[in-house]
C-alpha positions in Angstrom: 119.3 116.4 127.1 120.1 117.7 130.6 123.6 116.2 130.4 124.3 117.9 127.1 123.0 121.2 128.4 125.2 120.9 131.5 128.4 119.9 129.5 128.2 122.2 126.5 126.3 125.1 128.0 123.6 125.1 125.4 119.9 125.4 126.3 117.7 122.3 126.1 115.3 124.0 123.7 118.1 124.7 121.3 119.3 121.1 121.4 115.8 119.8 120.7 115.4 122.2 117.8 118.7 121.0 116.3 117.6 117.4 116.8 114.3 118.0 115.0 116.0 119.7 112.1 118.5 116.9 111.8 115.7 114.3 111.8 113.8 116.2 109.1 116.9 116.5 106.9 117.6 112.8 107.4 114.1 111.9 106.2 114.5 114.0 103.1 117.8 112.4 102.3 116.2 108.9 102.6 113.3 109.9 100.3 115.8 111.2 97.8 117.8 107.9 97.5 115.4 105.2 98.5 113.4 104.4 95.4 113.5 101.7 92.7 115.7 99.6 95.0 116.7 96.0 94.3 116.9 94.3 97.7 117.6 90.6 97.6 116.9 89.3 101.2 114.8 91.3 103.6 114.3 90.5 107.3 111.5 92.0 109.4 111.1 92.4 113.1 109.7 94.8 115.8 111.4 96.3 118.8 109.8 97.2 122.1 110.2 100.8 123.4 108.6 103.1 125.9 107.7 106.8 125.9 107.5 108.9 129.1 104.4 110.9 128.1 101.4 108.8 129.3 103.7 105.8 130.0 103.0 104.6 126.5 104.5 101.4 125.1 105.4 101.6 121.4 107.0 99.3 118.9 109.8 100.1 116.4 109.2 98.2 113.2 112.4 97.5 111.4 113.4 96.0 108.0 117.0 95.2 107.0 118.6 93.9 103.8 121.1 91.2 104.5 123.6 92.0 101.8 124.0 95.8 101.9 122.7 96.2 105.5 120.3 98.9 104.4 117.3 99.7 106.6 114.7 100.8 104.1 111.9 101.1 106.6 112.0 102.2 110.3 108.5 102.9 111.6 107.1 103.7 115.0 103.7 102.7 116.3 101.6 100.0 117.9 101.8 96.3 117.2 98.6 96.2 115.0 97.6 95.1 111.6 97.4 98.7 110.3 101.1 99.3 111.2 102.1 96.0 109.5 100.3 97.1 106.4 101.9 100.5 106.5 105.4 99.0 106.9 105.0 96.7 103.9 103.3 99.4 101.9 106.2 101.8 102.4 108.6 99.0 101.5 106.7 98.3 98.2 107.0 101.9 97.3 110.8 101.7 97.4 111.3 98.4 95.6 111.8 98.0 91.9 108.4 97.2 90.3 108.0 93.5 89.6 110.9 92.4 91.8 110.3 89.9 94.6 112.9 89.8 97.4 113.2 86.8 99.8 111.4 87.6 103.1 112.0 86.1 106.5 110.6 87.2 109.9 109.7 86.0 113.3 106.4 84.2 114.1 104.2 87.3 114.0 101.1 86.5 111.9 100.6 90.1 110.8 103.6 89.9 108.4 102.0 87.1 106.5 98.7 89.0 105.9 100.5 92.3 105.0 103.0 90.7 102.6 100.5 88.5 100.8 98.1 91.5 100.4 100.8 93.6 98.7 102.6 91.0 96.6 99.6 89.1 95.3 97.1 89.9 92.5 93.6 88.9 91.3 93.5 86.1 88.8 90.5 84.7 86.9 90.8 80.9 86.6 89.6 79.3 83.5 85.9 78.3 83.5 85.1 80.5 86.5 83.6 83.9 86.9 84.9 84.8 90.3 88.4 86.1 90.6 90.8 84.5 93.1 93.7 86.3 94.9 96.9 84.4 94.0 100.5 84.7 95.2 103.2 84.5 92.5 105.4 81.4 92.6 108.5 83.7 92.7 107.4 85.1 96.0 109.3 83.4 98.9 108.5 84.0 102.6 109.5 82.0 105.7 109.1 82.5 109.4 111.4 81.5 112.3 109.4 81.1 115.5 111.2 80.8 118.9 109.4 79.0 121.6 110.3 80.2 125.1 109.4 78.7 128.5 110.1 80.6 131.7 112.3 83.0 129.8 114.4 80.3 128.3 114.6 79.2 124.6 113.1 75.7 124.3 113.0 75.1 120.6 113.0 76.9 117.2 110.5 76.2 114.5 111.2 77.1 110.8 108.1 77.4 108.6 107.9 78.0 104.9 104.7 80.0 104.3 105.0 81.0 100.6 107.0 79.3 97.9 109.3 76.3 98.0 112.0 75.7 100.5 114.5 74.6 97.9 114.1 77.8 96.0 114.6 79.8 99.2 117.7 77.8 100.0 119.2 78.3 96.6 118.4 82.0 96.6 120.1 82.5 100.0 123.2 80.5 99.0 123.5 82.5 95.8 123.8 85.6 98.1 126.7 83.9 100.0 124.5 83.0 103.0 124.1 79.6 104.7 120.7 78.9 103.1 118.9 78.4 106.4 115.9 80.3 107.6 117.1 82.8 110.2 116.5 86.3 111.5 120.1 86.9 112.6 120.6 90.1 110.7 117.5 91.9 112.0 118.3 90.8 115.5 121.8 92.2 115.2 120.3 95.5 113.9 118.0 95.7 116.9 121.0 95.5 119.2 122.8 98.2 117.2 119.7 100.3 117.4 119.4 100.0 121.1 123.1 100.9 121.5 122.9 103.8 119.1 119.7 105.5 120.4 119.7 106.2 124.2 115.9 106.3 124.3 115.8 102.6 123.4 118.4 101.4 126.0 117.0 98.9 128.5 116.5 99.9 132.1 117.3 103.5 131.6 115.8 106.8 132.8 116.6 108.4 129.4 113.2 107.7 127.9 111.8 109.9 125.1 109.4 112.5 126.3 107.0 112.0 123.3 106.6 109.9 120.2 107.6 112.6 117.8 110.9 113.1 119.7 111.6 109.4 119.4 110.7 109.4 115.7 113.2 112.2 114.8 115.9 110.5 116.9 115.4 107.2 115.0 115.4 109.0 111.6 118.6 110.8 112.4 120.2 107.5 113.7 119.2 105.8 110.5 120.9 108.5 108.3 124.0 108.3 110.5 124.0 104.5 110.2 123.6 104.6 106.4 126.0 107.4 105.4 128.5 108.2 108.2 129.1 105.0 110.1 131.4 102.3 108.7 129.9 98.7 108.8 132.6 96.1 109.5 130.8 93.3 107.6 130.8 95.4 104.4 134.5 95.8 104.0 136.1 94.5 100.8 139.6 93.1 100.3 141.9 95.2 98.1 143.7 93.6 95.2 146.9 95.4 96.3 147.6 96.5 99.9 148.0 100.3 100.3 151.0 101.5 102.1 150.5 103.9 105.0 152.7 106.5 106.7 155.2 105.6 109.3 155.3 102.0 110.7 151.7 101.3 110.1 150.8 98.1 108.5 149.5 98.3 104.9 145.8 98.7 104.5 144.3 95.4 103.1 140.6 96.2 103.3 138.4 99.1 102.1 135.8 99.9 104.7 132.3 100.9 103.5 129.0 102.3 104.7 125.7 100.8 103.8 125.1 103.7 101.4 128.4 102.9 99.7 127.5 99.2 99.4 124.2 100.2 97.8 125.9 102.6 95.4 124.3 105.8 96.8 127.6 107.5 97.6 131.2 107.0 96.5 132.7 107.7 99.9 131.8 108.0 103.6 130.0 111.2 104.4 130.8 113.4 107.3 128.1 114.7 109.6 128.5 118.1 107.9 127.9 116.6 104.5 124.8 114.8 105.6 123.3 117.9 107.2 124.2 120.2 104.3 123.2 117.9 101.5 121.2 120.1 99.1 117.6 119.0 98.9 114.4 120.8 97.8 
């Protein structure tokens, strides 16, 4: 903020007001579009961050969809069971009722309890009077646990916690993926998040002053990531190359944003379109 104030000659209080308004607008846009989603493969992870006020350590809980690269949930808080339940609860509110995505995550046990609590149901077996909590056979969840020793990766363990491994492999291959249990997409998102939000950069003095300031920054980044920023892995090849002006080579690919890949918008939005999108 101090650098922006020095370069542009705008007061720091004004800059913080603009950032807060942009974050609130971004949250409204997400609530407007993110409902009844059909997400095929979701990966979950958490990211370490620090807030200057009280020298607090917080965690950024992230969820990413492998095909469209959507980030349906981005939540800030401690690494506790309550936050894990809140993340999965918000995710369930956005999904199409009755649809079961494929879930993968790291070795954090909290994900297993939160997912099975939201995607299970009470069943009364025949000949018994006591209901039993059962997980549907269509629900698939696997974990990838990395074992480190002296800050070096020793081995990787892949565990299937819910469902059959063959079904998970067939489901991932149907989406054009390798079929192996991995968390590559969410780890790449974490790197993009650290590069896009200066408060999350490692070994920096630009820490957020408070948790609400970090929240609005993350929400604004998520809107920019979804609607304004092209994603290189989402480009599609054109049937006919488009000629361009001058000596430029013909355009062979059509670049897309995650919102375009999900069908929310027909074109890439500008920052002005994002900030001025009419919402109640």
